[in-house]
Structures are given as structure tokens and as C-alpha cells.
C-alpha positions as CSV (number, residue, x, y, z in Angstrom):
1,M,-11.3,-9.7,11.4
2,L,-14.3,-10.8,13.5
3,A,-14.7,-7.2,14.7
4,Q,-14.9,-6.2,11.0
5,L,-17.4,-9.0,10.4
6,G,-19.7,-7.8,13.2
7,R,-19.4,-4.1,12.4
8,H,-20.0,-4.4,8.6
9,A,-22.7,-7.1,8.9
10,G,-24.6,-4.9,11.5
11,F,-24.4,-7.7,14.0
12,D,-24.0,-7.2,17.8
13,L,-21.0,-9.5,18.0
14,A,-18.8,-10.3,20.9
15,V,-16.5,-13.3,20.7
16,S,-14.5,-14.8,23.5
17,A,-12.6,-18.0,22.8
18,S,-9.8,-20.1,24.3
19,G,-8.2,-23.1,23.0
20,D,-4.9,-25.0,22.4
21,L,-3.2,-21.9,20.8
22,D,0.1,-23.2,22.2
23,V,-0.2,-26.1,19.7
24,D,-1.8,-24.1,16.8
25,A,-4.9,-22.0,16.1
26,H,-6.6,-24.4,13.7
27,H,-9.1,-25.9,16.1
28,T,-9.9,-22.7,17.8
29,V,-10.5,-20.9,14.5
30,E,-12.7,-23.8,13.3
31,D,-14.7,-23.9,16.6
32,V,-15.3,-20.1,16.4
33,G,-16.6,-20.6,12.9
34,I,-18.9,-23.4,14.0
35,V,-20.4,-21.5,16.9
36,M,-20.9,-18.3,14.9
37,G,-22.6,-20.3,12.1
38,E,-24.9,-22.0,14.6
39,A,-25.7,-18.6,16.2
40,L,-26.6,-17.2,12.8
41,S,-28.7,-20.2,11.9
42,E,-30.6,-20.0,15.2
43,A,-31.1,-16.2,14.9
44,L,-32.6,-16.7,11.3
45,G,-35.0,-19.5,12.3
46,D,-37.1,-20.5,9.3
47,K,-35.7,-17.4,7.4
48,A,-39.2,-16.1,6.7
49,G,-39.1,-12.7,5.0
50,V,-35.3,-12.5,4.6
51,R,-33.8,-11.3,1.3
52,R,-31.8,-14.6,1.1
53,F,-29.2,-13.7,-1.7
54,A,-26.5,-11.2,-1.7
55,S,-23.3,-10.5,-3.6
56,L,-20.6,-7.8,-3.6
57,T,-17.2,-6.9,-5.0
58,L,-15.3,-5.1,-2.3
59,P,-12.1,-3.1,-2.7
60,L,-9.5,-2.4,0.0
61,D,-6.6,-0.5,-1.4
62,E,-5.0,-2.8,-4.0
63,A,-7.1,-5.8,-3.0
64,L,-10.4,-6.7,-4.6
65,V,-12.5,-9.5,-3.3
66,E,-15.8,-10.9,-4.6
67,A,-18.3,-12.5,-2.3
68,A,-21.7,-14.1,-3.0
69,L,-23.9,-16.0,-0.6
70,D,-27.3,-17.7,-0.4
71,L,-29.0,-18.5,2.9
72,S,-30.0,-21.7,1.1
73,G,-30.0,-24.3,3.9
74,R,-27.3,-26.1,1.8
75,P,-23.8,-25.7,3.1
76,Y,-21.2,-25.1,0.4
77,L,-18.0,-23.1,0.3
78,A,-16.2,-22.1,-2.9
79,Y,-13.0,-20.4,-1.7
80,D,-10.7,-19.1,-4.3
81,I,-8.2,-17.0,-2.3
82,T,-4.7,-18.4,-2.4
83,W,-1.7,-17.4,-0.4
84,G,2.0,-17.6,-1.2
85,E,3.8,-20.5,0.3
86,Q,5.8,-18.2,2.7
87,V,2.9,-16.0,3.8
88,A,3.6,-14.6,7.2
89,A,1.1,-14.8,10.1
90,L,-0.6,-11.6,11.1
91,G,-1.3,-10.0,14.4
92,S,-0.8,-11.1,18.0
93,P,-1.4,-13.9,18.7
94,P,-0.3,-14.7,15.2
95,F,-3.0,-15.7,12.8
96,E,-2.1,-17.8,9.7
97,P,-4.1,-16.3,6.8
98,Q,-4.8,-19.8,5.3
99,L,-6.9,-20.5,8.4
100,A,-9.5,-18.1,7.1
101,E,-10.7,-20.9,4.7
102,E,-11.1,-23.2,7.7
103,F,-13.2,-20.5,9.5
104,W,-15.4,-20.0,6.5
105,R,-15.9,-23.7,5.9
106,A,-16.9,-24.2,9.5
107,F,-19.2,-21.1,9.4
108,T,-20.9,-22.1,6.2
109,T,-21.5,-25.7,7.3
110,A,-22.9,-24.7,10.7
111,A,-25.0,-21.8,9.2
112,A,-26.1,-24.0,6.3
113,L,-25.4,-21.4,3.7
114,T,-23.6,-21.2,0.4
115,L,-20.7,-18.9,0.2
116,H,-18.4,-18.0,-2.7
117,L,-15.2,-16.0,-2.1
118,R,-12.9,-15.1,-4.8
119,L,-9.8,-12.9,-4.9
120,V,-9.9,-10.7,-8.0
121,S,-6.6,-8.9,-7.3
122,G,-4.3,-8.1,-4.5
123,R,-0.9,-8.6,-3.0
124,N,-1.0,-7.4,0.6
125,T,-2.1,-10.3,2.8
126,H,-3.8,-8.1,5.4
127,H,-5.8,-6.2,2.8
128,I,-6.9,-9.4,1.1
129,L,-8.0,-11.0,4.4
130,E,-9.7,-7.9,5.6
131,A,-11.5,-7.4,2.3
132,S,-12.8,-10.9,2.4
133,F,-14.3,-10.5,5.9
134,K,-15.8,-7.2,5.0
135,A,-17.3,-8.5,1.8
136,V,-18.9,-11.5,3.5
137,A,-20.2,-9.1,6.2
138,R,-21.8,-6.8,3.8
139,C,-23.4,-9.8,2.0
140,L,-24.7,-11.1,5.3
141,R,-26.1,-7.6,6.1
142,D,-28.0,-7.6,2.7
143,A,-29.1,-11.3,2.8
144,V,-30.7,-11.2,6.3
145,R,-32.6,-8.0,5.5
146,V,-36.3,-8.6,6.0
147,E,-38.3,-7.7,2.9
148,G,-41.5,-9.7,3.3
149,V,-43.1,-12.4,5.4
150,D,-42.7,-15.6,3.3
151,V,-39.8,-17.9,3.2
152,P,-37.9,-17.0,0.0
153,S,-38.2,-20.4,-1.7
154,T,-40.6,-22.0,-4.1
155,K,-40.4,-25.1,-1.9
156,G,-41.6,-23.2,1.1
157,S,-38.6,-23.9,3.3
158,L,-34.9,-23.3,3.3
């Protein structure tokens, strides 16, 4: 999913992480979100000239996910993607889909941005998860686009 995020955001992204995966993936997933959010925040600096806002509804087969974000300087996550109680882990090593929310919470907090993710429709866990990462990626691509020279805020800072 991180490869999808990098590719569709247009970011040169390489992630290498190790952690206590023998216990569970929670802390590693959260730490990766924190580091990626910090890297984005550092790369954007004072955000002068960026577009700031972006939203998108993204389909992936039967899945449809809405994403909206604001490089506001105010961390907030609205996550409305639910998984069944018996949802299976995906991939190798196994990734529990409900950890995606922990990743996005850590990312939004560290990047100081507002992110809304909502599942409109879908049944396939992989499609829903992939659509959510691609949707955020495309929003990031749009929001960080430089369109001017000023900070996009009436307050003069974000």
C-alpha cells in the first residue's frame, strides 16, 4: 500500500522499517505513519504556494472510496471505513486492514493535516484498502501542487 501511496502521490518514496512484528504490527505501522507524516511536513515547510485542499472519489472494481484533505496545520482524521469482525489479514507478512486507521491517524497527526476517508461502497478488503491509499495519494498530489507564492491562508500561516 505504501508503494501505491508513493506512486500515485508522485513522491519518491522508499520505506524500510523493522519492529516487533513477532508481537504484532501495530507499533511498526504507527511508527511508519509518524515518520512519513514528519517527512511530508518537513518537505512542505511553511507551505507557501501549495494548493492546500484536495478531494477525490476513487473507484477500484466494486470499491468506491472518498478522500478529502486539507494541509491545514491542524491534525484531524475522520475515518469511516469499517471492516467485518472476521476480516482476514492480507499479504506477507500479514497486514490487518484495521491497522490502516492507525497508520492514517499517525500520519495526519505528524503531518498536521486534516484527512477524511469514507467508504462509499465495497466488499473486497484488498480493493477497499488499496482504493483508500490511492485516493489519499491522489489528494496529496493535488494538495501539494504549487500554484502561487503565498501561504494559502487568510491568517498568513498554516
